C-alpha positions as CSV (number, residue, x, y, z in Angstrom):
1,M,-6.1,-22.3,-20.7
2,G,-3.2,-22.2,-23.1
3,S,0.3,-22.2,-21.6
4,R,1.2,-18.9,-23.3
5,L,-1.9,-17.2,-22.0
6,Q,-1.1,-18.4,-18.5
7,K,2.4,-17.2,-18.8
8,R,1.3,-13.8,-20.0
9,R,-1.3,-13.5,-17.2
10,L,1.3,-14.6,-14.6
11,E,3.9,-12.1,-16.0
12,D,1.2,-9.3,-15.9
13,T,0.2,-10.1,-12.4
14,Q,3.8,-10.3,-11.2
15,R,4.5,-6.9,-12.8
16,R,1.4,-5.4,-11.2
17,L,2.4,-6.9,-7.9
18,G,5.9,-5.4,-8.1
19,A,4.5,-2.0,-8.9
20,A,2.0,-2.2,-6.0
21,R,4.7,-3.3,-3.6
22,E,6.9,-0.4,-4.6
23,S,4.0,2.1,-4.3
24,L,3.2,0.7,-0.9
25,R,6.8,1.0,0.2
26,V,7.0,4.6,-0.8
27,L,3.8,5.5,0.9
28,E,4.9,3.7,4.1
29,E,8.0,5.9,4.1
30,Q,6.0,9.0,3.6
31,V,3.5,8.1,6.3
32,A,6.4,7.5,8.8
33,V,7.7,11.0,8.1
34,W,4.2,12.5,8.4
35,N,3.6,10.7,11.7
36,D,6.8,12.3,13.1
37,A,5.6,15.7,11.8
38,L,2.2,15.0,13.4
39,E,3.7,14.3,16.8
40,D,5.8,17.5,16.6
41,S,2.8,19.5,15.6
42,R,0.8,17.9,18.5
43,I,3.4,19.0,21.0
44,R,3.6,22.5,19.5
45,S,-0.1,22.9,19.7
46,L,-0.2,21.7,23.4
47,I,2.7,24.0,24.3
48,S,1.6,27.1,22.5
49,E,-2.2,26.7,22.9
50,T,-2.8,28.9,19.9
51,P,-5.6,28.4,17.4
52,I,-3.1,28.5,14.5
53,Q,-1.0,25.6,16.0
54,Q,-4.2,23.7,16.7
55,Q,-5.4,24.2,13.1
56,E,-2.0,23.1,11.8
57,Y,-2.3,19.9,13.9
58,D,-5.8,19.3,12.8
59,E,-5.0,19.7,9.1
60,L,-1.9,17.4,9.3
61,S,-4.0,14.9,11.3
62,R,-6.6,14.7,8.5
63,H,-3.8,14.3,6.0
64,V,-2.2,11.4,7.9
65,A,-5.6,9.8,8.3
66,V,-6.2,9.8,4.5
67,A,-2.7,8.5,3.9
68,N,-3.3,5.7,6.4
69,A,-6.5,4.8,4.6
70,E,-4.7,4.7,1.3
71,M,-2.0,2.5,2.9
72,K,-4.6,0.0,3.9
73,R,-6.1,0.0,0.4
74,R,-2.7,-0.6,-1.1
75,T,-1.9,-3.3,1.3
76,A,-5.2,-5.0,0.4
77,E,-4.3,-4.6,-3.3
78,V,-0.9,-6.3,-2.7
79,L,-2.5,-9.2,-0.8
80,E,-5.1,-9.6,-3.6
81,L,-2.4,-9.7,-6.3
82,I,-0.4,-12.2,-4.3
83,S,-3.5,-14.4,-4.1
84,E,-4.1,-14.0,-7.8
85,R,-0.5,-14.9,-8.6
86,D,-0.5,-17.9,-6.3
87,E,-3.7,-19.2,-8.0
88,L,-2.2,-18.8,-11.4
89,L,0.9,-20.7,-10.3
90,R,-1.3,-23.5,-8.8
91,E,-3.2,-23.7,-12.1
92,W,0.0,-23.8,-14.1
93,T,1.6,-26.4,-11.8
94,L,-1.6,-28.6,-11.9
95,K,-1.7,-28.5,-15.7
96,D,2.0,-29.4,-15.9
97,D,1.5,-32.3,-13.5
98,N,-1.5,-33.6,-15.6
99,D,0.4,-33.5,-18.9
């Protein structure tokens, strides 16, 4: 593979990795806030024992579950991009060593 093409692929992978890490970081902050809100909602539903409070807790709980699943997906994406970047770096280093 040409050195320019390798460099372009590496730059693209690094750019995608940076964006994926930032996206994951933002989601982690949001999930932390939602988890706090979920705990507050759980306590309110236990204390008030009203259907409305229970419904609020159930809705927020579903929302947090979806966010956690998305966080797992984004974490896997970051790990995949790190692996791709590392492989590109190995290929580039091996090629440079053989020249």
